[in-house]
C-alpha positions in Angstrom: -7.6 10.5 17.8 -8.3 10.2 21.6 -7.9 13.4 23.4 -6.9 15.5 20.4 -8.7 17.9 18.1 -6.6 18.8 15.0 -5.6 22.4 15.0 -6.3 24.3 11.8 -2.8 25.7 11.9 -1.4 22.4 10.9 1.4 20.1 12.1 4.3 20.3 14.6 6.7 22.1 12.2 4.2 25.0 12.2 3.6 24.9 15.9 5.7 28.0 16.5 4.2 29.8 13.6 1.6 31.6 15.7 4.2 34.3 16.5 3.4 37.9 17.2 0.9 39.0 19.8 -1.4 36.1 19.1 1.3 33.6 19.7 2.3 35.1 23.0 -1.2 35.9 24.3 -1.4 34.6 27.9 -4.3 32.5 29.1 -5.1 32.0 32.7 -3.9 28.7 34.1 -7.5 27.6 34.7 -9.0 28.7 31.5 -8.5 27.6 27.9 -7.7 24.0 29.1 -11.2 22.6 28.7 -10.4 21.6 25.1 -6.9 20.3 25.8 -6.9 16.9 27.5 -3.2 17.1 27.9 -3.4 20.3 29.8 -6.2 18.8 31.9 -3.9 16.0 32.9 -1.1 18.5 33.7 -3.5 20.5 35.9 -4.6 17.3 37.7 -1.0 16.6 38.5 -0.6 20.1 39.9 2.1 21.0 37.3 0.3 23.5 35.2 2.1 26.9 34.9 0.3 30.0 36.1 -0.1 31.2 32.5 -0.2 29.3 29.2 0.4 30.9 25.8 -1.4 29.7 22.6 2.0 28.5 21.3 2.5 26.4 24.5 -1.0 25.0 24.1 -0.4 24.0 20.5 2.9 22.4 21.4 1.3 20.5 24.3 -1.6 19.3 22.2 0.7 18.1 19.5 2.7 16.2 22.1 -0.6 14.7 23.4 -1.5 13.6 19.9 2.0 12.0 19.5 1.8 10.1 22.8 -1.8 9.0 22.1 -0.7 7.7 18.7 2.1 5.8 20.3 -0.3 3.9 22.6 -3.1 3.6 20.0 -0.8 2.1 17.3 0.9 -0.1 19.9 4.3 1.5 18.9 5.5 1.0 22.5 5.9 -2.5 23.8 4.0 -3.7 26.9 7.1 -3.8 29.0 8.1 -0.2 28.1 4.7 1.4 28.5 5.0 2.1 32.2 8.2 4.0 31.8 6.8 6.2 29.0 3.7 6.9 31.2 6.0 7.9 34.1 7.8 10.4 31.9 4.7 11.9 30.4 4.4 14.9 32.8 8.1 15.8 32.5 7.9 15.6 28.7 4.7 17.7 28.6 6.5 20.4 30.6 9.5 20.2 28.3 7.2 20.5 25.2 5.8 23.7 26.8 9.2 25.1 27.6 11.0 23.9 24.4 8.6 23.3 21.4 11.6 22.3 19.3 11.8 19.1 21.3 9.0 17.5 19.2 10.5 18.4 15.8 14.2 17.9 16.4 15.6 14.3 16.2 18.8 15.6 17.7 17.1 16.8 20.9 18.4 14.7 23.9 14.8 14.0 25.1 13.9 12.9 21.6 16.9 10.4 21.7 16.0 9.2 25.2 12.6 8.0 24.0 14.1 6.3 20.9 16.7 4.6 23.1 14.1 3.4 25.6 12.2 1.9 22.7 15.4 0.1 21.5 15.7 -1.6 24.9 12.4 -3.3 24.3 14.1 -5.7 22.0 15.0 -7.8 25.1 11.3 -8.3 25.8 9.7 -11.6 25.3 7.0 -12.4 22.7 4.5 -11.0 25.2 6.3 -7.7 25.2 7.3 -7.9 28.8 10.8 -7.4 30.1 12.2 -9.8 32.7 15.8 -8.6 33.0 15.9 -7.1 36.5 19.1 -5.2 35.8 17.6 -3.4 32.9 14.4 -2.7 34.8 16.4 -1.1 37.6 18.4 1.0 35.2 15.4 2.4 33.4 13.6 3.0 36.7 16.6 4.9 38.0 16.8 7.2 35.0 13.0 7.8 34.7 13.0 8.8 38.4 16.0 11.1 37.8 14.4 12.8 34.8 11.2 13.4 36.7 13.1 14.8 39.7 15.6 17.0 37.8 14.2 17.9 34.4 12.8 21.2 35.5 16.0 22.5 36.9 18.6 20.4 35.0 17.7 20.0 31.3 21.1 18.2 30.9 19.6 15.2 32.6 18.2 14.0 29.3 21.7 13.9 27.7 23.0 12.0 30.7 20.2 9.5 30.5 20.7 9.1 26.7 24.5 8.4 27.2 23.9 5.8 29.8 21.0 4.1 28.1 22.8 4.0 24.7 25.6 2.0 26.4 23.1 -0.7 27.0 21.4 -0.5 23.6 24.5 -0.7 21.4 25.4 -4.3 22.4 21.8 -5.2 22.0 21.8 -3.9 18.4 25.1 -5.7 17.7 23.6 -8.9 19.0 20.5 -8.5 16.9 22.5 -7.8 13.8 24.7 -10.9 14.5 21.6 -13.1 15.0 20.1 -11.9 11.7 23.4 -12.5 9.9 23.7 -16.0 11.2 20.1 -16.7 10.2 20.7 -15.4 6.7 23.9 -17.5 6.4 21.9 -20.6 7.4 19.2 -19.8 4.9 21.8 -19.1 2.2 23.4 -22.5 2.9 20.0 -24.2 2.7 19.3 -22.6 -0.6 22.7 -23.6 -2.0 21.9 -27.1 -1.1 18.5 -26.9 -2.7 20.1 -25.5 -5.9 22.5 -28.4 -6.0 19.6 -30.8 -5.5 17.7 -29.3 -8.4 20.8 -29.6 -10.6 21.2 -33.2 -9.6 17.6 -33.9 -10.5 18.1 -32.3 -13.9 21.4 -34.3 -14.4 19.5 -37.5 -13.5 16.8 -36.9 -16.0 19.5 -36.0 -18.6 21.8 -39.0 -17.9 18.9 -41.5 -17.8 16.9 -40.0 -20.7 18.1 -42.9 -22.9 16.7 -45.4 -20.4 13.1 -45.6 -21.5 12.3 -47.4 -18.2 14.5 -47.8 -15.1 14.2 -50.6 -12.7 12.2 -49.7 -9.6 15.0 -50.7 -7.4 17.2 -47.9 -8.8 14.5 -45.3 -8.4 13.9 -46.5 -4.8 17.7 -46.0 -4.2 17.5 -42.5 -5.6 14.5 -41.5 -3.5 15.8 -43.4 -0.5 19.0 -41.4 -0.1 21.3 -41.6 -3.1 20.4 -38.1 -4.2 21.7 -36.9 -0.9 24.9 -38.9 -1.5 25.3 -37.1 -4.8 24.5 -33.8 -3.0 27.2 -34.3 -0.3 29.8 -35.4 -2.8 29.3 -32.3 -5.0 29.0 -29.8 -2.2 32.0 -31.1 -0.2 34.3 -32.1 -3.0 33.0 -30.3 -6.1 31.1 -31.3 -9.2 34.1 -32.6 -11.0 35.7 -34.4 -8.0 36.4 -38.2 -7.9 33.8 -38.6 -5.2 31.1 -37.1 -7.3 32.1 -39.1 -10.4 32.1 -42.4 -8.3 28.6 -41.6 -7.0 27.3 -41.1 -10.5 29.1 -44.2 -11.8 27.2 -46.3 -9.2 23.9 -45.4 -10.9 25.3 -45.9 -14.3 26.7 -49.3 -13.3 23.3 -50.4 -11.8 21.4 -49.5 -14.9 23.9 -51.3 -17.1 23.9 -54.5 -14.9 20.1 -54.5 -14.5 19.5 -54.3 -18.2 17.3 -57.1 -19.3 20.0 -58.4 -21.7 23.4 -57.1 -20.4 26.4 -57.5 -22.8 28.7 -58.4 -19.9 26.9 -59.8 -16.9 28.6 -58.9 -13.6 30.3 -61.5 -11.4 29.1 -62.2 -7.8 32.2 -60.5 -6.5 31.5 -57.3 -8.5 27.9 -57.2 -7.3 29.1 -57.7 -3.7 31.6 -54.9 -4.0 29.0 -52.5 -5.5 26.5 -53.3 -2.8 29.0 -52.7 -0.1 29.9 -49.3 -1.6 26.2 -48.4 -1.7 25.6 -49.6 1.8 28.5 -47.6 3.2 27.5 -44.4 1.4 23.8 -44.8 2.5 25.0 -45.1 6.2 26.0 -41.4 6.0 22.6 -40.1 4.8 20.0 -42.6 5.8 18.7 -42.2 9.4 16.4 -45.2 9.1 18.5 -48.4 9.2 15.6 -50.6 8.3 14.9 -48.5 5.2 18.5 -48.7 4.3 18.6 -52.5 4.6 15.4 -52.8 2.5 16.9 -50.7 -0.3 20.2 -52.8 -0.3 18.1 -56.1 -0.2 16.0 -54.9 -3.2 19.2 -54.1 -5.2 20.8 -57.5 -4.3 17.6 -59.4 -5.3 17.5 -57.5 -8.6 21.2 -58.0 -9.4 21.4 -61.6 -8.5 18.1 -62.6 -10.1 18.7 -64.1 -13.5 15.2 -63.2 -14.7 15.9 -59.4 -14.8 13.3 -58.8 -17.5 10.6 -59.7 -15.0 11.4 -56.8 -12.7 9.1 -53.8 -12.7 10.4 -50.7 -14.5 9.1 -47.2 -14.6 9.9 -44.0 -16.4 12.5 -42.1 -14.3 10.7 -38.8 -14.6 7.4 -40.3 -13.3 8.9 -41.6 -10.1 11.6 -39.1 -9.0 10.2 -36.8 -6.3 10.2 -33.3 -7.5 8.7 -30.7 -5.1 7.5 -28.3 -7.8 6.0 -25.1 -6.6 2.4 -24.3 -7.3 1.6 -21.7 -9.9 0.6 -18.2 -8.6 -2.5 -16.3 -9.4 -2.1 -12.7 -10.7 -3.0 -11.3 -7.3 -0.5 -13.5 -5.6 2.2 -12.7 -8.1 1.7 -9.0 -7.3 1.9 -9.7 -3.6 5.1 -11.7 -4.1 6.7 -8.9 -6.1 5.9 -6.4 -3.3 7.6 -8.5 -0.6 11.1 -7.3 0.3 13.7 -8.4 2.8 13.5 -5.9 5.6 9.7 -5.6 5.5 7.8 -5.9 8.8 4.5 -7.8 8.8 1.9 -8.2 11.5 0.2 -11.6 11.7 -3.1 -11.8 13.4 -2.1 -15.0 15.2 0.9 -13.3 16.7 1.2 -10.4 19.2 4.2 -8.7 17.8 5.2 -7.8 14.2 7.9 -9.9 12.5 10.8 -8.9 10.3 11.3 -10.6 6.9 15.0 -11.5 6.9 15.2 -14.0 4.0 13.4 -14.8 0.8 14.3 -18.2 -0.7 13.8 -19.1 -4.3 14.5 -22.9 -4.0 12.4 -23.7 -2.2 10.2 -20.6 -2.3 10.1 -19.8 1.4 10.0 -16.7 3.7 11.9 -16.5 7.0 10.8 -14.1 9.7 12.5 -13.0 12.9 11.3 -11.0 15.8 12.6 -7.6 17.0 15.5 -9.4 18.8 16.6 -11.2 15.6 15.4 -14.6 16.7 13.8 -16.8 14.1 10.0 -17.1 14.7 8.5 -18.2 11.4 9.5 -20.2 8.4 6.6 -20.2 5.9 6.1 -21.4 2.4 5.4 -18.9 -0.3 1.9 -20.2 -1.0 0.9 -20.0 2.7 2.2 -16.5 3.2 0.6 -15.1 0.1 -2.7 -16.8 1.1 -2.4 -15.1 4.5 -1.9 -11.7 2.9 -4.8 -12.3 0.6 -7.1 -13.3 3.5 -5.9 -10.4 5.7 -4.4 -12.7 8.2 -1.1 -10.9 7.6 -0.4 -7.3 6.6 2.4 -4.9 6.2 3.2 -2.6 9.1 5.6 0.2 10.0 9.4 -0.5 9.9 10.3 -1.2 13.6 13.9 -0.4 12.8 13.0 3.2 12.4 13.3 5.3 15.6 10.2 5.3 17.7 9.6 9.1 17.4 9.8 8.8 13.6 7.3 5.9 13.5 4.9 7.7 15.9 5.3 11.0 14.1 4.4 9.5 10.7 1.6 7.4 12.2 0.2 10.6 13.8 0.3 12.5 10.5 -1.3 9.5 8.7 -4.1 9.4 11.3 -4.7 13.1 11.1 -4.8 12.9 7.3 -7.1 9.9 7.4 -9.5 11.7 9.8 -9.4 14.9 7.8 -9.9 13.1 4.5 -12.8 11.2 6.0 -14.4 14.5 7.2 -13.9 16.1 3.8 -15.6 13.2 2.0 -18.3 12.0 4.4 -21.4 13.3 6.1 -20.5 13.3 9.8 -24.1 12.7 10.9 -24.7 9.4 9.0 -21.1 8.3 8.1 -22.2 8.1 4.4 -20.1 9.6 1.6 -20.9 13.1 0.5 -22.0 13.6 -3.1 -18.5 14.7 -4.3 -17.0 11.5 -3.0 -20.0 9.5 -4.2 -19.5 10.6 -7.8 -15.8 9.9 -7.7 -16.4 6.4 -6.4 -19.0 5.8 -9.1 -16.6 6.7 -11.8 -13.9 4.5 -10.3 -16.2 1.5 -9.9 -17.5 1.9 -13.4 -14.0 2.1 -14.9 -13.0 -1.1 -13.1 -16.2 -2.9 -13.9 -15.7 -6.3 -15.6 -19.3 -6.5 -16.8 -19.3 -5.8 -20.5 -23.0 -5.9 -21.3 -24.6 -4.3 -18.3 -25.9 -1.1 -17.0 -26.1 1.0 -13.9 -28.6 2.9 -11.9 -28.4 5.9 -9.6 -31.3 6.2 -7.2 -32.3 8.9 -4.7 -34.6 8.0 -1.8 -36.2 10.8 0.2 -37.8 9.8 3.5 -40.8 11.7 4.7 -40.7 11.2 8.5 -43.7 12.1 10.7 -44.2 12.1 14.4 -47.0 10.0 15.9 -49.1 13.2 15.9 -48.7 13.6 12.1 -46.3 16.5 12.3 -43.1 16.5 10.3 -40.2 15.3 12.4 -37.2 17.6 13.0 -33.5 17.1 12.5 -33.1 15.5 15.9 -35.3 12.6 14.7 -34.3 12.6 11.1 -30.6 12.2 11.8 -30.8 9.0 13.9 -33.3 7.4 11.5 -31.1 8.2 8.5 -28.1 6.8 10.4 -30.0 3.6 11.1 -31.0 3.3 7.4 -27.3 3.9 6.4 -26.3 0.9 8.5 -28.9 -1.5 7.2 -29.0 -0.5 3.5 -25.7 -2.2 2.7 -27.2 -5.5 3.8 -30.1 -5.0 1.4 -28.2 -4.0 -1.7 -25.5 -5.9 -3.8 -22.0 -6.0 -2.3 -20.6 -3.4 -4.8 -23.4 -0.9 -4.2 -22.5 2.7 -3.2 -24.3 5.0 -0.8 -24.3 8.7 -0.1 -26.2 11.4 1.8 -28.7 13.2 -0.3 -30.1 16.4 1.1 -31.6 16.8 4.6 -33.7 13.5 4.6 -32.4 11.4 1.7 -29.9 8.7 0.7 -28.6 8.1 -2.8 -27.4 4.8 -4.1 -25.6 3.3 -7.1 -26.1 -0.3 -8.3 -25.4 -2.4 -11.3 -28.6 -3.3 -13.2 -29.0 -5.2 -16.5 -31.8 -2.9 -17.5 -34.5 -0.5 -16.4 -36.7 -3.4 -15.2 -33.9 -4.8 -13.1 -33.2 -1.4 -11.5 -36.9 -1.0 -10.8 -37.2 -4.4 -9.2 -34.1 -3.9 -6.9 -35.4 -0.5 -5.8 -38.9 -1.7 -5.0 -37.5 -4.6 -3.0 -35.3 -2.1 -1.1 -38.2 0.2 -0.3 -40.3 -2.7 0.9 -37.5 -3.8 3.3 -37.0 -0.3 4.6 -40.8 0.2 5.1 -41.0 -3.0 7.1 -38.1 -1.9 9.4 -39.8 -0.1 12.3 -38.4 3.2 13.6 -38.8 3.8 17.3 -37.0 6.4 19.4 -37.5 6.8 23.1 -40.7 4.7 23.0 -42.2 6.7 20.1 -43.0 5.0 16.8 -42.3 7.3 13.8 -43.9 6.9 10.4 -41.5 6.8 7.5 -42.7 7.1 3.9 -39.9 6.5 1.4 -40.1 7.7 -2.3 -37.4 6.9 -4.9 -36.3 8.3 -8.2 -34.2 6.2 -10.6 -31.9 7.0 -13.6 -30.6 4.1 -15.5 -27.8 4.3 -18.0 -25.3 2.1 -19.8 -22.3 4.1 -18.7 -21.2 6.4 -15.8 -19.3 9.1 -17.6 -21.4 11.8 -16.0 -22.8 10.6 -12.7 -23.7 14.1 -11.8 -26.2 14.3 -14.6 -27.7 11.0 -13.8 -28.0 12.0 -10.1 -29.8 15.2 -11.1 -32.2 13.1 -13.2 -32.8 10.7 -10.4 -33.4 13.5 -7.9 -36.0 15.1 -10.3 -37.7 11.7 -10.6 -37.7 11.4 -6.8 -39.5 14.8 -6.5 -42.1 13.6 -9.0 -42.6 10.4 -7.0 -43.2 12.3 -3.8 -45.6 14.6 -5.4 -47.6 11.8 -7.1 -47.6 9.5 -4.1 -45.7 6.8 -6.1 -43.0 4.6 -4.5 -40.7 4.7 -7.5 -40.4 6.9 -10.6 -37.9 6.1 -13.3 -36.3 8.9 -15.4 -36.2 8.1 -19.1 -32.6 8.7 -19.9 -33.0 7.7 -23.5 -35.4 10.6 -24.1 -33.2 13.1 -22.3 -29.9 12.2 -23.9 -27.3 14.8 -22.7 -25.3 14.8 -26.0 -22.4 12.5 -25.0 -21.9 9.8 -27.6 -22.6 6.3 -26.6 -19.6 4.3 -25.3 -19.9 1.7 -28.0 -19.7 4.3 -30.8 -16.6 5.8 -29.4 -14.6 2.6 -29.8 -14.5 3.3 -33.5 -14.0 7.0 -33.1 -11.1 6.6 -30.7 -9.3 4.4 -33.4 -9.9 7.1 -35.9 -8.6 9.9 -33.7 -5.4 8.0 -32.9 -4.9 6.9 -36.5 -5.2 10.5 -37.9 -3.3 12.1 -35.1 -6.2 14.3 -34.1 -4.4 15.0 -30.8 -2.0 17.8 -29.9 0.3 18.5 -27.0 0.3 21.6 -24.8 2.6 22.4 -22.0 2.2 24.5 -18.8 5.0 25.8 -16.6 5.7 24.7 -13.0 7.6 27.3 -10.9 8.9 27.7 -7.4 6.3 29.2 -5.1 8.8 31.6 -3.7 10.2 32.8 -7.1 8.7 36.2 -7.9 10.1 35.9 -11.4 8.1 32.6 -11.9 11.0 31.0 -13.8 9.7 27.5 -14.9 11.3 24.6 -13.1 9.8 22.2 -15.6 6.7 21.9 -17.9 3.8 19.6 -17.6 2.6 18.1 -20.9 -1.1 18.3 -21.4 -3.2 16.4 -24.0 -5.6 18.3 -26.2 -7.9 16.5 -28.7 -8.2 18.4 -32.0 -11.1 16.5 -33.5 -13.9 18.8 -34.6 -17.5 18.4 -35.6 -19.2 15.1 -34.6 -15.9 13.8 -33.2 -15.3 16.7 -30.9 -14.7 15.6 -27.3 -13.2 17.1 -24.2 -9.9 15.7 -22.9 -11.5 14.3 -19.7 -14.2 12.5 -21.7 -11.7 11.1 -24.1 -9.6 9.7 -21.3 -12.7 8.3 -19.5 -13.8 6.5 -22.6 -10.4 5.1 -23.3 -10.0 3.8 -19.8 -13.4 2.1 -20.0 -12.4 0.5 -23.3 -9.0 -0.6 -21.8 -7.3 1.5 -24.4 -5.8 4.3 -22.4 -2.3 2.8 -22.9 -2.6 3.6 -26.6 -3.1 7.3 -25.8 -0.2 7.2 -23.3 2.1 5.7 -25.9 1.0 8.3 -28.4 1.9 11.1 -25.9 5.2 9.5 -24.9 6.2 8.9 -28.5 5.6 12.5 -29.5 7.3 14.0 -26.4 10.4 11.9 -27.1 10.4 12.9 -30.7 10.2 16.6 -29.6 13.1 16.0 -27.1 15.3 14.4 -29.7 14.6 17.2 -32.3 15.2 20.1 -29.8 18.2 19.0 -27.7 19.3 22.6 -27.3 16.0 23.7 -25.9 15.8 20.6 -23.7 19.1 21.5 -22.1 17.7 24.9 -21.0 14.5 23.6 -19.4 14.2 21.5 -16.2 12.3 18.8 -17.9 8.9 17.6 -19.2 6.3 15.9 -17.0 4.0 13.3 -18.6 0.8 12.0 -17.0 0.4 8.2 -17.1 -2.6 6.1 -16.4 -2.6 3.1 -14.0 -3.3 0.8 -16.9 0.0 1.9 -18.6 2.1 1.7 -15.4 1.0 -1.9 -14.8 1.4 -2.9 -18.5 4.8 -4.7 -19.0 4.8 -4.0 -22.7 4.6 -0.3 -22.0 7.5 -0.5 -19.6 9.6 -2.4 -22.2 8.8 0.3 -24.7 10.0 3.0 -22.4 13.1 1.1 -21.5 14.0 0.5 -25.1 13.6 4.2 -25.9 15.8 5.2 -23.0 18.4 2.5 -23.7 19.2 4.2 -27.0 21.2 6.7 -24.9 20.3 9.8 -26.9 17.9 11.2 -24.2 18.7 12.6 -20.7 16.5 10.5 -18.5 16.5 13.2 -15.8 14.5 15.5 -18.1 11.6 13.1 -18.0 9.1 13.3 -15.1 6.2 10.8 -14.9 3.0 11.7 -13.0 1.0 8.8 -11.5 -2.2 9.4 -9.7 -2.3 8.4 -6.0 -5.3 6.1 -6.6 -3.5 4.2 -9.3 -0.3 4.0 -7.3 -2.0 2.6 -4.2 -4.1 0.1 -6.2 -1.1 -1.3 -8.1 1.6 -0.6 -5.5 3.9 -3.5 -6.4 3.7 -2.9 -10.2 4.1 0.8 -9.6 7.3 0.2 -7.6 8.7 -2.0 -10.3 7.9 0.5 -13.0 9.5 3.4 -11.0 12.5 1.4 -10.0 13.3 0.4 -13.6 13.0 4.0 -15.0 14.7 5.6 -12.0 17.8 3.7 -13.1 17.8 5.9 -16.2 17.4 9.0 -14.1 13.7 9.6 -14.6 11.8 11.4 -11.8 8.3 10.7 -10.5 5.3 12.8 -9.2 2.4 11.3 -7.2 -0.6 13.2 -8.6 -3.9 14.0 -7.0 -2.3 13.4 -3.5 -4.8 13.9 -0.7 -7.7 12.2 -2.5 -6.5 8.6 -1.6 -5.1 6.8 1.3 -1.4 6.3 0.8 0.4 5.0 3.8 3.7 6.4 5.1 5.5 3.2 4.3 4.2 3.1 0.7 5.2 6.7 0.1 8.7 6.1 1.5 9.2 3.0 -0.6 8.2 4.7 -3.8 11.1 7.2 -3.6 9.1 10.1 -5.1 10.4 13.4 -6.3 7.2 15.4 -6.1 3.8 15.3 -4.4 1.1 17.1 -6.4 -1.7 18.2 -4.1 -5.2 17.3 -5.3 -6.8 20.2 -7.2 -10.0 20.0 -5.0 -7.9 21.0 -2.0 -6.2 23.9 -3.7 -9.3 25.6 -5.2 -10.8 26.6 -1.9 -7.6 26.9 0.1 -8.4 30.5 1.1 -11.9 29.8 2.5 -12.0 26.1 3.6 -10.3 25.3 7.0 -10.6 21.6 6.2 -8.8 22.0 2.9 -6.2 24.1 4.6 -5.6 21.5 7.3 -5.4 18.7 4.8 -2.8 20.7 2.7 -0.8 21.4 5.8 -0.7 17.7 6.7 0.4 16.9 3.1 3.2 19.5 3.4 4.3 17.9 6.7 4.4 14.5 5.0 6.4 15.8 2.1 8.8 17.6 4.4 9.2 14.6 6.6 10.0 12.4 3.6 12.1 14.9 1.7 9.6 15.1 -1.2 8.9 18.5 -2.9 5.2 19.5 -3.1 3.4 21.0 -6.1 0.0 22.8 -6.0 -1.8 23.1 -9.3 -4.8 25.3 -10.3 -3.3 28.5 -8.9 -5.3 31.2 -10.5 -5.0 34.3 -8.3 -2.5 36.1 -6.2 -4.3 35.4 -3.0 -4.1 31.6 -3.5 -0.4 31.9 -4.5 0.4 34.0 -1.4 -1.4 31.5 0.9 0.3 28.5 -0.6 3.7 30.1 -0.4 3.1 31.1 3.2 2.1 27.5 4.0 5.4 26.2 2.6 4.3 24.7 -0.8 7.5 24.2 -2.9 6.1 24.6 -6.5 3.0 26.0 -8.1 1.2 25.7 -11.4 -1.8 27.3 -12.9 -3.1 30.1 -15.2 -1.5 32.7 -12.9 1.9 31.1 -13.4 1.5 30.5 -17.1 -1.3 29.4 -19.4 -1.0 26.2 -21.4 0.6 26.7 -24.8 1.6 24.4 -27.7 4.7 22.3 -27.0 6.2 23.4 -30.3 6.4 27.0 -29.0 9.1 26.1 -26.4 11.7 25.7 -29.2 
């Protein structure tokens, strides 16, 4: 974030938490500002107070982060940006004098910024405002604020009052425009529905006609369907006008029969043609086309050799604009689209608001911030744009500016901290912890059934021209260079990570050991051929690689250690590649193929049991359970013995995790039905679900059928979904949650902090709990990065009204720290050890 270094004490809500002596320690006006760009700007303007407290500095830095985010994310339109820049100094001083300004939506200054942003709806598509009256009004009030804010804080309230008088009519105008657009789209869709019904009626009424004269089909496609449409929409389906329009078609088919029972007279033909010509005049803009249709009908009716006229099946000739089928990915995108969404198109400067979704035809209508229609796009084209990245969801522009900017700032800080926690800052590569997580994820999602995988570790011996070993100042830029070129030398799905002081690890798919060896040798050859020269000095780089090949990636840590050991042997023996023999050093985990049969046996013989662990309020000294999390425990012994995490990993790889989830849900529901008295006393039971189950429509139907029986309180059921699964299948997750929330079920987003959920996606999911990723909780007392991440998560939860849960709380120090930080709920061995579910009764 430009000009902002995240403070380890967290987010704005905690800005005043530095109380006591430390919070009030005074810093000289010329010291302590070197690390605060905002204070530097204030000093340059000659507005820096003689003494600045730590609390004031935190508040000012947070304001700087917020303002920088506004500009970086283009939250403020081009036309409004000068006014915001003019107000910056006054607002910085206000943030120093009144830190609550940033956190309080009710603060007059807060409202002034939101109101100024609303005025930008009069801007053109280029973001510029041309209304001279509005420009003068905003200039007058920004000048007054700058002149009076120090001595007259009430000037913000005066400005808000005057500016809101301008904004309210603008908002009403926008709402009216959107309403008119929606009405127009509604009318268009009603007409299309009638058209489709007319088409179905045509096919039904003419189904007995094996072949219809081409002249009748030309009449239908040339305008008579519109005659039917107007008659039915204006006068009704059962009106005389509609019946007469349908009778014209029936009469034509009867008279044009090759052997009519009662041939029409010339007078009857003339009357029918006049009726057709008069009706077509109302719907046919092309007079020549109308005359041609009438002439064709006249020739066909007056020709005695009617059997010689060409005839066609009516279904084969009637124009039917059928929509193209959607792919699975497009269907997911279509399900995610909602009226009210804001999308940014690369070809347009400003985001657009989706105000209408049509079914017939499938079309999406977008308006700009002013409520003016800007885009009318077919479903297939929009979904293709979303797939290609030409369009993407963006923040809701109808939210107040400060809310949008605040959430964007939190997300950016969280993204930055997450990146720092999972990457090596010197090379930009993933660290080993993130590397192993990505390997498991890629392996679980791999569509290659009969393949294998290899983890490699390359260590680079880097020497100076004199033959001496190069130091870190040389190793780092060389490793950074290799980190940039290696993705171009490996398959697209390869993964990379930093390995030690002078190494890089990689993961690739390889059909066998020979394939892994060949890919690695080709990689080393390309790296060796790539010269390394820094400041005119050529450095000698000698790479050595170790490989570990396996058919699965259940334990990438083990394979990494094997590859690392092989790499050490390669360096010692002056060999370029040494491959570790994984078959000879089997770690004891059964092969994945064998577990397919074992998993069936475990489920069939119910060799699983359910434990439960309490979740309590962090501030509750009595640790009274709020609810219990249900934990799966395999009971198979002997050769079938397996840890829970390995069982789940195997089941997911075999695409059978839904069977386990269904087993858990079935047994939990059985327990709930059998122990209604106990259920009434506890807050509920929380069940972990996999992403495969959440996106499985049959699993959802199973749950809906169970809840529809009406003998279970839905609010006693809490479902936990991991952040990674929720983000990957966002549309299906929303559908799943929406359907079960109708029964009162609650939802927890598990492992939060390990993924990259956006503010918009969190808001749309309507969650009840955020469970902080266990990796962030375990070292909360010693890791400043983990603490900062947790604080940002707490801010996100507080901002969205979602309660937070911290698991793996195992000592009093961690509990005290989490409670002090504001975590709502805690879980872990300190709160209560897992125990069999049956013991709750």
